[in-house]
C-alpha positions in Angstrom: -17.7 -15.7 -10.6 -16.9 -12.1 -9.8 -17.1 -9.1 -12.1 -14.6 -6.2 -11.8 -15.3 -3.0 -13.5 -13.2 0.0 -14.5 -14.3 3.3 -16.0 -11.2 4.2 -18.0 -10.3 7.8 -18.7 -9.6 9.3 -22.1 -5.8 9.6 -22.3 -5.7 11.9 -25.3 -4.8 9.0 -27.7 -7.2 6.2 -26.7 -10.6 7.6 -25.9 -12.1 4.7 -24.0 -15.8 5.0 -23.4 -17.0 8.2 -21.6 -19.7 6.5 -19.5 -19.6 2.7 -19.8 -17.1 0.6 -17.7 -14.9 -2.2 -18.9 -16.2 -5.4 -17.3 -13.9 -8.3 -16.3 -15.6 -11.6 -15.5 -13.1 -13.7 -13.6 -13.9 -17.4 -14.2 -16.8 -16.2 -16.4 -16.8 -19.4 -18.5 -16.6 -23.0 -17.5 -14.5 -24.4 -20.4 -14.7 -28.1 -19.6 -14.9 -30.1 -22.7 -12.9 -31.0 -25.8 -13.4 -27.7 -27.6 -13.4 -24.7 -25.2 -13.7 -22.2 -28.1 -17.0 -23.7 -29.1 -18.3 -23.3 -25.6 -17.5 -19.6 -25.7 -19.0 -19.2 -29.2 -22.2 -21.0 -28.3 -22.6 -19.0 -25.0 -22.2 -15.7 -26.9 -24.5 -16.8 -29.7 -27.2 -18.0 -27.3 -27.1 -14.6 -25.6 -27.4 -12.6 -28.8 -23.7 -11.7 -29.5 -22.4 -12.8 -32.9 -19.8 -12.3 -35.6 -17.5 -14.5 -33.4 -13.9 -15.2 -34.3 -10.9 -17.2 -32.9 -7.5 -15.7 -32.7 -5.4 -13.6 -30.2 -5.1 -10.0 -29.2 -3.1 -7.6 -31.3 0.3 -6.6 -29.8 -0.3 -2.8 -30.3 -2.7 -0.3 -28.7 -6.0 -0.3 -30.6 -9.7 0.1 -30.1 -13.0 -0.2 -31.9 -15.1 3.0 -32.3 -18.0 1.3 -34.0 -18.7 -1.7 -31.8 -18.6 -3.1 -28.3 -16.6 -6.3 -28.0 -16.4 -9.4 -25.8 -13.2 -11.3 -25.5 -13.0 -14.8 -23.8 -9.7 -16.3 -23.0 -10.4 -19.9 -23.9 -6.9 -21.3 -23.7 -3.6 -20.1 -22.2 -3.1 -16.7 -20.7 -2.4 -13.1 -21.8 -1.0 -10.1 -20.1 -3.0 -7.2 -21.5 -3.0 -3.4 -21.1 -6.5 -1.9 -21.2 -7.3 1.7 -21.7 -4.1 2.8 -23.5 -0.6 3.5 -22.4 -1.9 5.1 -19.1 -4.4 2.3 -18.5 -4.5 -0.8 -16.4 -2.5 -4.0 -16.9 -3.8 -7.5 -16.0 -3.2 -11.1 -16.7 -6.2 -13.0 -18.0 -6.3 -16.8 -18.1 -8.6 -19.4 -19.6 -12.2 -18.7 -18.4 -11.7 -14.9 -18.1 -14.1 -12.8 -20.1 -13.6 -9.1 -20.9 -16.4 -6.9 -22.1 -15.0 -3.8 -23.8 -17.3 -0.8 -24.5 -16.6 0.9 -27.8 -13.5 3.0 -27.6 -11.7 0.8 -25.0 -8.0 0.4 -25.8 -6.5 -3.0 -25.6 -3.0 -4.5 -26.3 -1.4 -7.8 -25.7 1.9 -7.3 -23.8 2.7 -11.0 -23.3 1.0 -14.4 -23.7 1.5 -18.1 -23.5 2.3 -19.9 -26.7 -1.1 -21.6 -26.7 -3.2 -18.4 -26.2 -6.6 -18.7 -27.9 -9.2 -15.9 -27.7 -12.8 -15.9 -28.9 -14.4 -12.6 -29.6 -17.9 -11.4 -30.6 -20.1 -8.4 -30.9 -23.7 -7.3 -30.2 -26.2 -7.7 -33.1 -25.7 -5.2 -36.0 -22.3 -4.0 -34.9 -19.2 -4.4 -36.9 -15.7 -3.4 -35.7 -13.2 -0.9 -37.1 -9.6 -0.8 -36.2 -8.4 2.5 -34.6 -4.8 3.0 -33.3 -5.2 6.3 -31.4 -4.0 8.7 -34.0 -4.9 12.4 -34.1 -6.2 11.9 -37.6 -8.9 9.4 -36.5 -9.8 11.1 -33.2 -12.8 13.3 -34.2 -14.5 10.6 -36.2 -13.8 8.0 -33.5 -15.3 10.1 -30.8 -18.5 10.7 -32.9 -18.7 7.0 -33.7 -18.4 5.9 -30.0 -21.3 8.2 -29.0 -23.5 6.5 -31.7 -22.8 2.9 -30.8 -26.1 1.5 -29.4 -26.1 -0.4 -26.1 -26.3 -4.1 -26.4 -29.7 -5.5 -25.2 -28.1 -8.6 -23.5 -25.1 -9.6 -21.4 -22.8 -12.0 -23.5 -22.7 -14.5 -20.7 -26.1 -14.1 -18.9 -28.5 -12.8 -21.5 -31.1 -10.5 -20.1 -29.5 -10.5 -16.6 -26.0 -10.2 -15.3 -23.5 -7.4 -14.7 -23.8 -5.8 -18.2 -27.6 -5.5 -17.8 -27.2 -4.0 -14.3 -24.2 -1.8 -15.0 -24.6 -0.7 -18.6 -28.3 -0.8 -19.2 -29.3 0.6 -15.8 -26.3 3.0 -15.7 -25.9 2.6 -12.0 -22.2 2.1 -11.7 -19.4 3.7 -9.7 -15.9 4.5 -11.0 -14.4 1.0 -10.3 -15.4 -1.8 -8.1 -15.9 -5.5 -7.8 -19.3 -7.2 -8.0 -19.9 -10.8 -6.8 
C-alpha cells in the first residue's frame, strides 16, 4: 500500500484545509469476502472512526466544514475531482481510501454503475454540506479551524500515515509515502 498526499490550495470557492493534506491510500483495504462494505465499516470502527454510511459521492462540488471524512471505494470505481474546480482529478477503484481533512472539496465526475462508497468520521464529528458559496465562506473558514484532529488513522489506528502526517505535522506539499 502506498499513500499519496496533496496539500490543496484555497481556490476562493472551496477552502480546502489550510495545513492538513488530503491522503490517498492506494489499495488501502483488502476487500476479499462476500460483503466488502462491512470490511470497511469494521476497519473504521475498530480504529475509532464512526457514523459510517454506504452510498456514492455527490456529483457536485462540496465539502464539509465541521468534520474530517474518510471515503473507501468498496465496489466499482469513480473519477473524482478533489480540491474544487482548480483541484486534482483521479480515478479511485475498489480498495482505494481517501482521507479528506475538513474543507476538502470533492465531486464525482464519473463512476461505474456498481459504485459503492463507505464513509465515516472521527469521534464527535458530524458533517455539514457546503457548496462553496460566498454566503457560507466566513462561517466555513471558522468551522474548519475548530475541527479537532482525529486521534487515530482510520486504517491503522495509532500508527499509519495520518498519525505521521497530520498529528506530527511533518509533511511537505505533495509526495508519495510507501
